[in-house]
PDB file of the backbone (N, CA, C, O) and the ligand in Angstrom, with CONECT records:
HET     ZN  A 101       1
ATOM      1  N   UNK A   1      69.535 134.466  90.291  1.00  0.00           N
ATOM      2  CA  UNK A   1      68.539 133.734  91.088  1.00  0.00           C
ATOM      3  C   UNK A   1      69.237 132.716  91.980  1.00  0.00           C
ATOM      4  O   UNK A   1      70.024 131.895  91.507  1.00  0.00           O
ATOM      5  N   UNK A   2      68.946 132.778  93.248  1.00  0.00           N
ATOM      6  CA  UNK A   2      69.570 131.832  94.157  1.00  0.00           C
ATOM      7  C   UNK A   2      68.807 130.509  94.149  1.00  0.00           C
ATOM      8  O   UNK A   2      67.649 130.445  93.735  1.00  0.00           O
ATOM      9  N   UNK A   3      69.463 129.484  94.604  1.00  0.00           N
ATOM     10  CA  UNK A   3      68.837 128.172  94.638  1.00  0.00           C
ATOM     11  C   UNK A   3      67.740 128.121  95.703  1.00  0.00           C
ATOM     12  O   UNK A   3      67.965 128.463  96.864  1.00  0.00           O
ATOM     13  N   UNK A   4      66.581 127.698  95.294  1.00  0.00           N
ATOM     14  CA  UNK A   4      65.474 127.555  96.235  1.00  0.00           C
ATOM     15  C   UNK A   4      65.508 126.193  96.899  1.00  0.00           C
ATOM     16  O   UNK A   4      66.406 125.390  96.646  1.00  0.00           O
ATOM     17  N   UNK A   5      64.537 125.938  97.739  1.00  0.00           N
ATOM     18  CA  UNK A   5      64.511 124.662  98.469  1.00  0.00           C
ATOM     19  C   UNK A   5      64.383 123.448  97.558  1.00  0.00           C
ATOM     20  O   UNK A   5      64.905 122.378  97.873  1.00  0.00           O
ATOM     21  N   UNK A   6      63.694 123.604  96.433  1.00  0.00           N
ATOM     22  CA  UNK A   6      63.534 122.446  95.542  1.00  0.00           C
ATOM     23  C   UNK A   6      64.874 122.081  94.917  1.00  0.00           C
ATOM     24  O   UNK A   6      65.243 120.908  94.852  1.00  0.00           O
ATOM     25  N   UNK A   7      65.604 123.107  94.454  1.00  0.00           N
ATOM     26  CA  UNK A   7      66.924 122.839  93.880  1.00  0.00           C
ATOM     27  C   UNK A   7      67.857 122.218  94.915  1.00  0.00           C
ATOM     28  O   UNK A   7      68.619 121.300  94.612  1.00  0.00           O
ATOM     29  N   UNK A   8      67.784 122.733  96.137  1.00  0.00           N
ATOM     30  CA  UNK A   8      68.637 122.173  97.199  1.00  0.00           C
ATOM     31  C   UNK A   8      68.290 120.718  97.460  1.00  0.00           C
ATOM     32  O   UNK A   8      69.166 119.886  97.695  1.00  0.00           O
ATOM     33  N   UNK A   9      67.013 120.429  97.416  1.00  0.00           N
ATOM     34  CA  UNK A   9      66.555 119.046  97.622  1.00  0.00           C
ATOM     35  C   UNK A   9      67.094 118.147  96.507  1.00  0.00           C
ATOM     36  O   UNK A   9      67.571 117.041  96.763  1.00  0.00           O
ATOM     37  N   UNK A  10      67.011 118.638  95.262  1.00  0.00           N
ATOM     38  CA  UNK A  10      67.532 117.862  94.129  1.00  0.00           C
ATOM     39  C   UNK A  10      69.032 117.611  94.293  1.00  0.00           C
ATOM     40  O   UNK A  10      69.520 116.502  94.078  1.00  0.00           O
ATOM     41  N   UNK A  11      69.747 118.667  94.680  1.00  0.00           N
ATOM     42  CA  UNK A  11      71.193 118.521  94.833  1.00  0.00           C
ATOM     43  C   UNK A  11      71.531 117.472  95.882  1.00  0.00           C
ATOM     44  O   UNK A  11      72.502 116.728  95.749  1.00  0.00           O
ATOM     45  N   UNK A  12      70.718 117.428  96.917  1.00  0.00           N
ATOM     46  CA  UNK A  12      70.991 116.488  98.001  1.00  0.00           C
ATOM     47  C   UNK A  12      70.853 115.042  97.541  1.00  0.00           C
ATOM     48  O   UNK A  12      71.520 114.150  98.065  1.00  0.00           O
ATOM     49  N   UNK A  13      69.982 114.816  96.557  1.00  0.00           N
ATOM     50  CA  UNK A  13      69.737 113.444  96.109  1.00  0.00           C
ATOM     51  C   UNK A  13      70.495 113.075  94.850  1.00  0.00           C
ATOM     52  O   UNK A  13      70.463 111.933  94.393  1.00  0.00           O
ATOM     53  N   UNK A  14      71.166 114.053  94.307  1.00  0.00           N
ATOM     54  CA  UNK A  14      71.940 113.841  93.082  1.00  0.00           C
ATOM     55  C   UNK A  14      73.022 112.792  93.334  1.00  0.00           C
ATOM     56  O   UNK A  14      73.686 112.836  94.370  1.00  0.00           O
ATOM     57  N   UNK A  15      73.210 111.863  92.420  1.00  0.00           N
ATOM     58  CA  UNK A  15      74.287 110.887  92.626  1.00  0.00           C
ATOM     59  C   UNK A  15      75.646 111.570  92.679  1.00  0.00           C
ATOM     60  O   UNK A  15      75.863 112.589  92.022  1.00  0.00           O
ATOM     61  N   UNK A  16      76.533 111.023  93.440  1.00  0.00           N
ATOM     62  CA  UNK A  16      77.867 111.600  93.549  1.00  0.00           C
ATOM     63  C   UNK A  16      78.551 111.582  92.189  1.00  0.00           C
ATOM     64  O   UNK A  16      78.433 110.627  91.422  1.00  0.00           O
ATOM     65  N   UNK A  17      79.259 112.652  91.917  1.00  0.00           N
ATOM     66  CA  UNK A  17      79.981 112.706  90.648  1.00  0.00           C
ATOM     67  C   UNK A  17      81.132 111.718  90.672  1.00  0.00           C
ATOM     68  O   UNK A  17      81.840 111.585  91.671  1.00  0.00           O
ATOM     69  N   UNK A  18      81.304 111.034  89.564  1.00  0.00           N
ATOM     70  CA  UNK A  18      82.417 110.107  89.465  1.00  0.00           C
ATOM     71  C   UNK A  18      83.676 110.910  89.181  1.00  0.00           C
ATOM     72  O   UNK A  18      83.701 111.750  88.282  1.00  0.00           O
ATOM     73  N   UNK A  19      84.707 110.646  89.950  1.00  0.00           N
ATOM     74  CA  UNK A  19      85.891 111.484  89.852  1.00  0.00           C
ATOM     75  C   UNK A  19      86.707 111.212  88.590  1.00  0.00           C
ATOM     76  O   UNK A  19      87.397 112.102  88.095  1.00  0.00           O
ATOM     77  N   UNK A  20      86.632 110.010  88.077  1.00  0.00           N
ATOM     78  CA  UNK A  20      87.382 109.708  86.862  1.00  0.00           C
ATOM     79  C   UNK A  20      86.434 109.591  85.683  1.00  0.00           C
ATOM     80  O   UNK A  20      85.483 108.811  85.723  1.00  0.00           O
ATOM     81  N   UNK A  21      86.685 110.350  84.651  1.00  0.00           N
ATOM     82  CA  UNK A  21      85.881 110.255  83.447  1.00  0.00           C
ATOM     83  C   UNK A  21      86.276 109.001  82.677  1.00  0.00           C
ATOM     84  O   UNK A  21      87.303 108.384  82.960  1.00  0.00           O
ATOM     85  N   UNK A  22      85.456 108.634  81.708  1.00  0.00           N
ATOM     86  CA  UNK A  22      85.767 107.447  80.915  1.00  0.00           C
ATOM     87  C   UNK A  22      87.120 107.568  80.232  1.00  0.00           C
ATOM     88  O   UNK A  22      87.856 106.590  80.093  1.00  0.00           O
ATOM     89  N   UNK A  23      87.435 108.799  79.805  1.00  0.00           N
ATOM     90  CA  UNK A  23      88.686 108.976  79.070  1.00  0.00           C
ATOM     91  C   UNK A  23      89.890 108.833  79.986  1.00  0.00           C
ATOM     92  O   UNK A  23      90.924 108.291  79.594  1.00  0.00           O
ATOM     93  N   UNK A  24      89.744 109.325  81.207  1.00  0.00           N
ATOM     94  CA  UNK A  24      90.878 109.299  82.132  1.00  0.00           C
ATOM     95  C   UNK A  24      91.009 107.954  82.841  1.00  0.00           C
ATOM     96  O   UNK A  24      92.073 107.603  83.351  1.00  0.00           O
ATOM     97  N   UNK A  25      89.932 107.228  82.862  1.00  0.00           N
ATOM     98  CA  UNK A  25      89.913 106.004  83.651  1.00  0.00           C
ATOM     99  C   UNK A  25      90.794 104.917  83.043  1.00  0.00           C
ATOM    100  O   UNK A  25      90.763 104.669  81.838  1.00  0.00           O
ATOM    101  N   UNK A  26      91.561 104.289  83.889  1.00  0.00           N
ATOM    102  CA  UNK A  26      92.315 103.116  83.481  1.00  0.00           C
ATOM    103  C   UNK A  26      91.845 101.967  84.347  1.00  0.00           C
ATOM    104  O   UNK A  26      92.091 101.932  85.553  1.00  0.00           O
ATOM    105  N   UNK A  27      91.171 101.036  83.715  1.00  0.00           N
ATOM    106  CA  UNK A  27      90.628  99.898  84.446  1.00  0.00           C
ATOM    107  C   UNK A  27      91.619  98.741  84.436  1.00  0.00           C
ATOM    108  O   UNK A  27      92.543  98.700  83.624  1.00  0.00           O
ATOM    109  N   UNK A  28      91.412  97.828  85.331  1.00  0.00           N
ATOM    110  CA  UNK A  28      92.197  96.600  85.327  1.00  0.00           C
ATOM    111  C   UNK A  28      91.560  95.646  84.324  1.00  0.00           C
ATOM    112  O   UNK A  28      90.361  95.375  84.395  1.00  0.00           O
ATOM    113  N   UNK A  29      92.341  95.148  83.412  1.00  0.00           N
ATOM    114  CA  UNK A  29      91.806  94.332  82.328  1.00  0.00           C
ATOM    115  C   UNK A  29      91.481  92.911  82.779  1.00  0.00           C
ATOM    116  O   UNK A  29      92.328  92.191  83.309  1.00  0.00           O
ATOM    117  N   UNK A  30      90.243  92.541  82.551  1.00  0.00           N
ATOM    118  CA  UNK A  30      89.834  91.150  82.767  1.00  0.00           C
ATOM    119  C   UNK A  30      89.110  90.712  81.502  1.00  0.00           C
ATOM    120  O   UNK A  30      87.928  91.004  81.316  1.00  0.00           O
ATOM    121  N   UNK A  31      89.826  90.013  80.641  1.00  0.00           N
ATOM    122  CA  UNK A  31      89.248  89.494  79.397  1.00  0.00           C
ATOM    123  C   UNK A  31      88.528  90.585  78.602  1.00  0.00           C
ATOM    124  O   UNK A  31      87.407  90.381  78.135  1.00  0.00           O
ATOM    125  N   UNK A  32      89.176  91.745  78.451  1.00  0.00           N
ATOM    126  CA  UNK A  32      88.627  92.816  77.636  1.00  0.00           C
ATOM    127  C   UNK A  32      87.617  93.706  78.328  1.00  0.00           C
ATOM    128  O   UNK A  32      87.002  94.559  77.688  1.00  0.00           O
ATOM    129  N   UNK A  33      87.437  93.522  79.617  1.00  0.00           N
ATOM    130  CA  UNK A  33      86.555  94.386  80.404  1.00  0.00           C
ATOM    131  C   UNK A  33      87.311  94.894  81.603  1.00  0.00           C
ATOM    132  O   UNK A  33      88.373  94.385  81.961  1.00  0.00           O
ATOM    133  N   UNK A  34      86.739  95.908  82.215  1.00  0.00           N
ATOM    134  CA  UNK A  34      87.314  96.376  83.469  1.00  0.00           C
ATOM    135  C   UNK A  34      86.943  95.433  84.597  1.00  0.00           C
ATOM    136  O   UNK A  34      85.946  94.713  84.531  1.00  0.00           O
ATOM    137  N   UNK A  35      87.759  95.452  85.621  1.00  0.00           N
ATOM    138  CA  UNK A  35      87.450  94.645  86.811  1.00  0.00           C
ATOM    139  C   UNK A  35      86.125  95.092  87.421  1.00  0.00           C
ATOM    140  O   UNK A  35      85.405  94.302  88.032  1.00  0.00           O
ATOM    141  N   UNK A  36      85.819  96.389  87.240  1.00  0.00           N
ATOM    142  CA  UNK A  36      84.583  96.947  87.787  1.00  0.00           C
ATOM    143  C   UNK A  36      83.377  96.574  86.926  1.00  0.00           C
ATOM    144  O   UNK A  36      82.237  96.848  87.302  1.00  0.00           O
ATOM    145  N   UNK A  37      83.623  95.954  85.780  1.00  0.00           N
ATOM    146  CA  UNK A  37      82.519  95.556  84.913  1.00  0.00           C
ATOM    147  C   UNK A  37      82.297  96.511  83.761  1.00  0.00           C
ATOM    148  O   UNK A  37      81.517  96.213  82.857  1.00  0.00           O
ATOM    149  N   UNK A  38      82.969  97.660  83.774  1.00  0.00           N
ATOM    150  CA  UNK A  38      82.813  98.617  82.688  1.00  0.00           C
ATOM    151  C   UNK A  38      83.624  98.174  81.487  1.00  0.00           C
ATOM    152  O   UNK A  38      84.700  97.591  81.620  1.00  0.00           O
ATOM    153  N   UNK A  39      83.085  98.461  80.313  1.00  0.00           N
ATOM    154  CA  UNK A  39      83.902  98.283  79.117  1.00  0.00           C
ATOM    155  C   UNK A  39      84.074  99.624  78.427  1.00  0.00           C
ATOM    156  O   UNK A  39      84.553  99.684  77.294  1.00  0.00           O
ATOM    157  N   UNK A  40      83.682 100.711  79.105  1.00  0.00           N
ATOM    158  CA  UNK A  40      83.682 102.037  78.487  1.00  0.00           C
ATOM    159  C   UNK A  40      85.029 102.739  78.579  1.00  0.00           C
ATOM    160  O   UNK A  40      85.281 103.698  77.850  1.00  0.00           O
ATOM    161  N   UNK A  41      85.883 102.274  79.459  1.00  0.00           N
ATOM    162  CA  UNK A  41      87.143 102.988  79.630  1.00  0.00           C
ATOM    163  C   UNK A  41      88.025 102.826  78.406  1.00  0.00           C
ATOM    164  O   UNK A  41      88.029 101.788  77.745  1.00  0.00           O
ATOM    165  N   UNK A  42      88.770 103.881  78.124  1.00  0.00           N
ATOM    166  CA  UNK A  42      89.619 103.871  76.929  1.00  0.00           C
ATOM    167  C   UNK A  42      90.822 102.955  77.103  1.00  0.00           C
ATOM    168  O   UNK A  42      91.309 102.354  76.145  1.00  0.00           O
ATOM    169  N   UNK A  43      91.288 102.861  78.330  1.00  0.00           N
ATOM    170  CA  UNK A  43      92.494 102.078  78.575  1.00  0.00           C
ATOM    171  C   UNK A  43      92.260 101.049  79.661  1.00  0.00           C
ATOM    172  O   UNK A  43      91.541 101.288  80.631  1.00  0.00           O
ATOM    173  N   UNK A  44      92.874  99.917  79.479  1.00  0.00           N
ATOM    174  CA  UNK A  44      92.871  98.912  80.535  1.00  0.00           C
ATOM    175  C   UNK A  44      94.290  98.381  80.679  1.00  0.00           C
ATOM    176  O   UNK A  44      95.008  98.220  79.692  1.00  0.00           O
ATOM    177  N   UNK A  45      94.677  98.119  81.889  1.00  0.00           N
ATOM    178  CA  UNK A  45      96.003  97.614  82.183  1.00  0.00           C
ATOM    179  C   UNK A  45      95.870  96.320  82.967  1.00  0.00           C
ATOM    180  O   UNK A  45      94.867  96.082  83.639  1.00  0.00           O
ATOM    181  N   UNK A  46      96.884  95.501  82.870  1.00  0.00           N
ATOM    182  CA  UNK A  46      96.885  94.305  83.697  1.00  0.00           C
ATOM    183  C   UNK A  46      97.881  94.447  84.846  1.00  0.00           C
ATOM    184  O   UNK A  46      98.298  93.464  85.459  1.00  0.00           O
ATOM    185  N   UNK A  47      98.249  95.699  85.118  1.00  0.00           N
ATOM    186  CA  UNK A  47      99.130  96.008  86.242  1.00  0.00           C
ATOM    187  C   UNK A  47      98.366  96.946  87.171  1.00  0.00           C
ATOM    188  O   UNK A  47      97.973  98.041  86.768  1.00  0.00           O
ATOM    189  N   UNK A  48      98.157  96.520  88.407  1.00  0.00           N
ATOM    190  CA  UNK A  48      97.326  97.303  89.321  1.00  0.00           C
ATOM    191  C   UNK A  48      97.904  98.690  89.597  1.00  0.00           C
ATOM    192  O   UNK A  48      97.150  99.636  89.826  1.00  0.00           O
ATOM    193  N   UNK A  49      99.214  98.821  89.578  1.00  0.00           N
ATOM    194  CA  UNK A  49      99.826 100.119  89.887  1.00  0.00           C
ATOM    195  C   UNK A  49      99.488 101.177  88.844  1.00  0.00           C
ATOM    196  O   UNK A  49      99.622 102.371  89.112  1.00  0.00           O
ATOM    197  N   UNK A  50      99.051 100.755  87.661  1.00  0.00           N
ATOM    198  CA  UNK A  50      98.694 101.692  86.596  1.00  0.00           C
ATOM    199  C   UNK A  50      97.197 101.981  86.565  1.00  0.00           C
ATOM    200  O   UNK A  50      96.744 102.849  85.819  1.00  0.00           O
ATOM    201  N   UNK A  51      96.444 101.268  87.358  1.00  0.00           N
ATOM    202  CA  UNK A  51      94.988 101.395  87.338  1.00  0.00           C
ATOM    203  C   UNK A  51      94.547 102.635  88.113  1.00  0.00           C
ATOM    204  O   UNK A  51      94.974 102.846  89.247  1.00  0.00           O
ATOM    205  N   UNK A  52      93.697 103.449  87.500  1.00  0.00           N
ATOM    206  CA  UNK A  52      93.210 104.648  88.180  1.00  0.00           C
ATOM    207  C   UNK A  52      91.715 104.577  88.463  1.00  0.00           C
ATOM    208  O   UNK A  52      91.165 105.473  89.103  1.00  0.00           O
ATOM    209  N   UNK A  53      91.059 103.532  87.998  1.00  0.00           N
ATOM    210  CA  UNK A  53      89.621 103.414  88.195  1.00  0.00           C
ATOM    211  C   UNK A  53      89.321 103.078  89.655  1.00  0.00           C
ATOM    212  O   UNK A  53      89.706 102.020  90.152  1.00  0.00           O
ATOM    213  N   UNK A  54      88.628 103.993  90.333  1.00  0.00           N
ATOM    214  CA  UNK A  54      88.332 103.799  91.748  1.00  0.00           C
ATOM    215  C   UNK A  54      87.445 102.571  91.962  1.00  0.00           C
ATOM    216  O   UNK A  54      87.557 101.881  92.975  1.00  0.00           O
ATOM    217  N   UNK A  55      86.564 102.309  90.998  1.00  0.00           N
ATOM    218  CA  UNK A  55      85.667 101.166  91.140  1.00  0.00           C
ATOM    219  C   UNK A  55      86.407  99.845  90.998  1.00  0.00           C
ATOM    220  O   UNK A  55      86.113  98.880  91.703  1.00  0.00           O
ATOM    221  N   UNK A  56      87.369  99.808  90.085  1.00  0.00           N
ATOM    222  CA  UNK A  56      88.195  98.608  89.943  1.00  0.00           C
ATOM    223  C   UNK A  56      88.965  98.343  91.236  1.00  0.00           C
ATOM    224  O   UNK A  56      89.019  97.215  91.727  1.00  0.00           O
ATOM    225  N   UNK A  57      89.558  99.407  91.775  1.00  0.00           N
ATOM    226  CA  UNK A  57      90.356  99.257  92.989  1.00  0.00           C
ATOM    227  C   UNK A  57      89.476  98.843  94.167  1.00  0.00           C
ATOM    228  O   UNK A  57      89.865  98.008  94.984  1.00  0.00           O
ATOM    229  N   UNK A  58      88.279  99.442  94.243  1.00  0.00           N
ATOM    230  CA  UNK A  58      87.365  99.096  95.333  1.00  0.00           C
ATOM    231  C   UNK A  58      86.912  97.642  95.204  1.00  0.00           C
ATOM    232  O   UNK A  58      86.823  96.918  96.195  1.00  0.00           O
ATOM    233  N   UNK A  59      86.627  97.228  93.973  1.00  0.00           N
ATOM    234  CA  UNK A  59      86.203  95.858  93.744  1.00  0.00           C
ATOM    235  C   UNK A  59      87.313  94.876  94.092  1.00  0.00           C
ATOM    236  O   UNK A  59      87.067  93.813  94.661  1.00  0.00           O
ATOM    237  N   UNK A  60      88.529  95.249  93.740  1.00  0.00           N
ATOM    238  CA  UNK A  60      89.675  94.400  94.025  1.00  0.00           C
ATOM    239  C   UNK A  60      89.874  94.253  95.536  1.00  0.00           C
ATOM    240  O   UNK A  60      90.141  93.164  96.044  1.00  0.00           O
ATOM    241  N   UNK A  61      89.737  95.386  96.241  1.00  0.00           N
ATOM    242  CA  UNK A  61      89.875  95.329  97.707  1.00  0.00           C
ATOM    243  C   UNK A  61      88.795  94.460  98.307  1.00  0.00           C
ATOM    244  O   UNK A  61      89.045  93.696  99.239  1.00  0.00           O
ATOM    245  N   UNK A  62      87.580  94.577  97.765  1.00  0.00           N
ATOM    246  CA  UNK A  62      86.468  93.771  98.272  1.00  0.00           C
ATOM    247  C   UNK A  62      86.723  92.289  98.039  1.00  0.00           C
ATOM    248  O   UNK A  62      86.332  91.442  98.842  1.00  0.00           O
ATOM    249  N   UNK A  63      87.393  91.989  96.915  1.00  0.00           N
ATOM    250  CA  UNK A  63      87.714  90.594  96.587  1.00  0.00           C
ATOM    251  C   UNK A  63      89.018  90.148  97.212  1.00  0.00           C
ATOM    252  O   UNK A  63      89.465  89.019  97.008  1.00  0.00           O
ATOM    253  N   UNK A  64      89.627  91.044  97.978  1.00  0.00           N
ATOM    254  CA  UNK A  64      90.903  90.768  98.639  1.00  0.00           C
ATOM    255  C   UNK A  64      92.007  90.407  97.650  1.00  0.00           C
ATOM    256  O   UNK A  64      92.831  89.522  97.882  1.00  0.00           O
ATOM    257  N   UNK A  65      91.982  91.139  96.530  1.00  0.00           N
ATOM    258  CA  UNK A  65      93.048  91.013  95.546  1.00  0.00           C
ATOM    259  C   UNK A  65      94.197  91.927  95.970  1.00  0.00           C
ATOM    260  O   UNK A  65      93.971  93.052  96.417  1.00  0.00           O
ATOM    261  N   UNK A  66      95.406  91.446  95.831  1.00  0.00           N
ATOM    262  CA  UNK A  66      96.573  92.260  96.168  1.00  0.00           C
ATOM    263  C   UNK A  66      96.795  93.279  95.056  1.00  0.00           C
ATOM    264  O   UNK A  66      97.147  92.914  93.935  1.00  0.00           O
ATOM    265  N   UNK A  67      96.586  94.572  95.370  1.00  0.00           N
ATOM    266  CA  UNK A  67      96.690  95.608  94.335  1.00  0.00           C
ATOM    267  C   UNK A  67      97.985  96.409  94.441  1.00  0.00           C
ATOM    268  O   UNK A  67      98.284  97.226  93.571  1.00  0.00           O
ATOM    269  N   UNK A  68      98.729  96.184  95.473  1.00  0.00           N
ATOM    270  CA  UNK A  68      99.958  96.985  95.661  1.00  0.00           C
ATOM    271  C   UNK A  68     101.077  96.503  94.745  1.00  0.00           C
ATOM    272  O   UNK A  68     102.176  97.058  94.768  1.00  0.00           O
TER     273      UNK A  68
HETATM  274 ZN    ZN A 101      87.191 100.048  86.275  1.00  0.00          ZN2+
END
């Protein structure tokens, strides 16, 4: 069965998939939480070069934190 218009409509409004899963995500550690506000990630680092969480990096850029 091919996707009908309703399914296509749903797909269009579906939230974007997060590229990093909780297990793979490495957040920047801020007092036991991620910089992005998540506490679900398995690993947190206090070195930006090791951080893989896109939300942490985006938040850091927004805050003009030096991540390099
Ligand atoms: Zn994060």
